[in-house]
C-alpha positions as CSV (number, residue, x, y, z in Angstrom):
1,X,0.1,-0.3,0.1
2,X,1.4,3.5,-1.0
3,X,3.0,5.8,1.6
4,X,0.4,8.7,3.0
5,X,2.0,11.0,1.6
6,X,3.5,9.4,-2.0
7,X,1.0,12.0,-3.6
8,X,1.5,15.1,-1.5
9,X,2.9,17.9,-4.1
10,X,1.3,20.8,-1.3
11,X,1.0,20.4,2.3
12,X,0.5,23.1,4.5
13,X,2.4,23.4,7.7
14,X,0.5,24.9,10.7
15,X,2.3,26.6,12.8
16,X,0.0,26.3,16.7
17,X,1.6,29.0,18.9
18,X,1.2,31.3,15.7
19,X,-2.3,33.2,15.2
20,X,-3.7,32.9,11.7
21,X,-3.6,35.7,9.4
22,X,-7.3,38.4,10.0
23,X,-10.5,36.7,9.2
24,X,-8.7,33.7,8.6
25,X,-10.1,29.7,10.1
26,X,-8.5,26.4,10.0
27,X,-11.6,24.8,7.8
28,X,-10.8,27.4,5.0
29,X,-7.1,25.8,4.8
30,X,-8.7,22.3,4.2
31,X,-10.1,23.9,1.4
32,X,-7.7,25.1,-1.1
33,X,-6.3,22.4,-2.7
34,X,-3.6,21.4,0.0
35,X,-2.7,18.0,0.1
36,X,-2.5,17.3,3.8
37,X,-1.7,19.8,6.7
38,X,1.5,19.4,9.0
39,X,0.6,20.9,13.0
40,X,3.8,21.9,14.4
41,X,6.2,23.9,14.8
42,X,10.0,24.1,16.7
43,X,8.3,26.0,20.2
44,X,5.7,25.8,23.1
45,X,3.5,23.1,20.7
46,X,1.8,21.5,23.6
47,X,-0.3,19.2,23.4
48,X,-2.9,21.6,25.0
49,X,-2.3,24.1,22.0
50,X,-2.6,21.4,19.2
51,X,-6.2,19.8,20.1
52,X,-8.1,22.5,19.9
53,X,-7.3,22.6,16.5
54,X,-7.7,19.3,15.8
55,X,-10.8,19.4,16.9
56,X,-11.4,22.4,14.9
57,X,-10.8,20.2,12.0
58,X,-12.8,17.0,13.2
59,X,-15.3,17.5,9.9
60,X,-12.9,18.1,7.0
61,X,-11.2,14.6,5.1
62,X,-7.8,16.5,5.0
63,X,-5.6,14.5,6.1
64,X,-3.7,15.6,9.4
65,X,-0.5,15.0,10.8
66,X,1.1,16.4,13.5
67,X,5.0,17.1,14.3
68,X,5.5,16.3,17.6
69,X,8.1,18.4,20.1
70,X,5.5,17.5,23.2
71,X,5.0,13.7,24.5
72,X,1.4,13.5,23.4
73,X,-0.7,11.1,26.0
74,X,-2.6,9.6,23.0
75,X,-1.1,8.4,19.8
76,X,-3.7,8.7,17.8
77,X,-7.3,11.2,18.0
78,X,-10.4,10.6,15.3
79,X,-9.3,13.5,13.3
80,X,-5.5,13.1,13.3
81,X,-4.1,10.8,10.3
82,X,-0.6,10.5,12.7
83,X,2.5,11.5,13.5
84,X,5.1,12.9,11.2
85,X,8.4,12.4,14.0
86,X,11.5,15.0,12.9
87,X,14.8,13.4,13.1
88,X,17.4,16.4,12.3
89,X,20.4,14.2,10.8
90,X,22.4,17.3,11.3
91,X,22.1,17.9,15.2
92,X,24.7,18.6,17.6
93,X,22.5,18.0,19.7
94,X,22.4,14.5,20.2
95,X,18.4,15.6,21.8
96,X,17.3,16.1,18.1
97,X,18.2,12.8,16.7
98,X,17.6,9.6,19.3
99,X,17.2,11.5,22.9
100,X,13.7,13.1,22.7
101,X,12.4,9.6,20.3
102,X,13.9,7.8,22.7
103,X,12.5,9.7,25.9
104,X,9.2,9.1,24.0
105,X,9.6,5.6,22.9
106,X,10.6,4.8,26.4
107,X,7.6,6.4,29.1
108,X,4.5,6.0,26.0
109,X,2.2,2.9,25.0
110,X,3.1,3.6,20.8
111,X,0.5,2.8,18.1
112,X,3.3,2.6,15.6
113,X,1.2,1.9,12.6
114,X,0.5,5.7,13.0
115,X,4.3,6.9,13.8
116,X,6.3,7.9,10.8
117,X,10.1,9.5,11.1
118,X,11.0,11.8,8.5
119,X,15.0,12.3,8.4
120,X,15.1,16.8,8.5
121,X,18.5,18.2,7.2
122,X,18.3,21.8,8.6
123,X,20.2,24.4,6.3
124,X,19.3,27.7,7.4
125,X,21.5,28.9,10.3
126,X,19.8,31.6,10.8
127,X,16.6,29.9,12.0
128,X,15.4,29.4,15.0
129,X,14.6,25.1,14.2
130,X,18.6,25.1,13.8
131,X,19.2,27.1,17.2
132,X,17.4,24.8,18.8
133,X,19.0,22.2,17.4
134,X,22.6,23.6,17.5
135,X,22.8,22.1,13.3
136,X,25.8,22.2,11.6
137,X,24.2,23.8,8.1
138,X,27.9,25.0,7.4
139,X,27.3,22.1,4.4
140,X,28.2,22.0,0.8
141,X,26.0,20.0,-1.8
142,X,28.2,17.0,-1.5
143,X,27.6,17.2,2.7
144,X,23.8,17.2,2.0
145,X,23.2,14.9,-0.8
146,X,25.5,12.3,1.3
147,X,23.0,12.7,4.7
148,X,19.8,12.0,2.2
149,X,21.4,9.0,1.0
150,X,22.6,8.0,4.6
151,X,19.0,9.0,5.5
152,X,16.9,6.4,2.6
153,X,20.1,3.5,2.5
154,X,21.3,3.1,5.7
155,X,18.5,4.6,7.9
156,X,15.8,3.4,5.8
157,X,14.1,6.5,6.1
158,X,10.6,7.1,3.5
159,X,10.6,11.3,4.4
160,X,13.3,13.2,3.6
161,X,12.5,16.7,4.5
162,X,15.3,19.5,3.5
163,X,14.5,22.8,5.6
164,X,14.7,26.0,4.6
165,X,13.4,27.3,7.6
166,X,12.7,31.4,6.9
167,X,14.8,31.8,3.2
168,X,14.2,29.4,-0.4
169,X,16.2,27.2,-0.3
170,X,19.2,26.2,-3.4
171,X,16.8,24.6,-6.2
172,X,20.0,23.0,-7.4
173,X,21.3,21.6,-3.5
174,X,17.6,20.3,-4.2
175,X,17.6,18.9,-7.7
176,X,20.9,16.6,-6.4
177,X,19.4,15.4,-3.4
178,X,16.0,13.7,-5.0
179,X,18.4,12.8,-7.9
180,X,20.4,11.2,-5.2
181,X,17.2,9.4,-3.3
182,X,15.7,5.9,-5.3
183,X,12.6,5.4,-3.0
184,X,12.4,8.5,-0.7
185,X,10.1,10.7,-0.4
186,X,11.7,14.7,-0.5
187,X,9.7,17.4,1.4
188,X,11.2,20.7,0.8
189,X,10.3,23.4,3.3
190,X,11.4,27.7,3.8
191,X,10.7,30.6,1.9
192,X,7.8,29.4,-0.6
193,X,5.8,32.4,-0.6
194,X,4.3,32.8,-3.7
195,X,2.9,30.9,-6.9
196,X,6.3,31.8,-8.5
197,X,8.8,30.4,-5.8
198,X,6.2,27.2,-4.9
199,X,6.3,26.7,-9.1
200,X,10.6,26.5,-8.6
201,X,11.0,24.9,-5.5
202,X,7.9,22.2,-7.1
203,X,10.1,21.6,-10.1
204,X,13.1,19.3,-7.6
205,X,10.8,18.6,-4.8
206,X,8.1,16.0,-4.6
207,X,6.4,17.9,-1.8
208,X,7.0,21.6,-1.1
209,X,5.5,22.4,2.5
210,X,4.5,26.0,3.2
211,X,4.1,27.6,6.4
212,X,5.2,31.1,6.9
213,X,3.2,32.6,4.8
214,X,0.3,31.5,6.3
215,X,0.3,33.3,9.3
216,X,1.7,36.4,7.9
217,X,-0.6,36.9,4.6
218,X,-3.0,34.4,4.7
219,X,-4.9,32.0,3.2
220,X,-4.9,34.0,0.2
221,X,-1.6,33.6,-0.4
222,X,-1.1,30.0,0.4
223,X,-3.6,29.0,-2.5
224,X,-1.5,30.8,-4.9
225,X,1.3,28.2,-3.4
226,X,-0.5,25.9,-4.1
227,X,-1.4,26.8,-7.7
228,X,2.5,27.5,-8.5
229,X,3.3,23.9,-7.0
230,X,0.1,21.9,-9.2
231,X,1.5,23.6,-11.6
232,X,5.3,22.5,-11.8
233,X,3.9,19.0,-11.8
234,X,1.3,18.8,-13.7
235,X,2.5,21.2,-17.1
236,X,3.3,19.2,-20.1
C-alpha cells in the first residue's frame, strides 16, 4: 500500500504557536487544494495547543499529521491521521537525533502504525530550528546529498526533509538530493511565499511545505502556492 504522503505535492504547515491571519480559519485551509495539513513548530507546541485545532478540523477529510515536539498522551485522535516524527540528522544536540525520541518510546504506549519518521536536514543557520537543535548548517551540496543517502540507504527513511525554514533554498541542492534518492519522498520547506517560489521548488522536490506565509499573509497567499506547485507537477 502506498504511503499516505506518496501523492502529496503541496502541504500546509500550521504553527499552533502563531495566530492565523486576520479573518482566516483552520477549516478554510482544508478547502484551498493543499494535500495535507501538518501541525508543528519549533517551540511552544503542546498538546493543549494542538487539540483545539484538531477539534476544529474534525469535520474535514484532509489528512492531518502532527510533528510533535512534546510527548503526546495518546497516539492519535479521530481527526488525526498520524505523527511525523522529525529526526534532525545534522543536529549537534543528540536530543533531536535520538534523545527526545527515546524518551517518548520509553514512556509511552505507542501505536506504531500512526508514527512515521522524517529525516530532517536543517540548512538555514539563522532559523530557530537550527538554533534549537544546534544544527551544523555549514554543508556543501555533497554533504547534503550524503545525509540524504544516509537517511534512505542506511537508516531506511521514507521521507527526507530539506528544511530551509525562513529562507528560499538553493534549487540546485534540492535537485541534487532528489536525483540521489531512489524511493524516499523529498519534502522541501522554507521561503515559499508566492506562485513563483512554489513553482520553482516543486520542480525539484516531490512535496513542498508552506508554513510562514499562512500566518504572515493568509490563506489567499497559500492558495497561490498551491497553484504554483500544481502547475509545476502537471505541465506537459
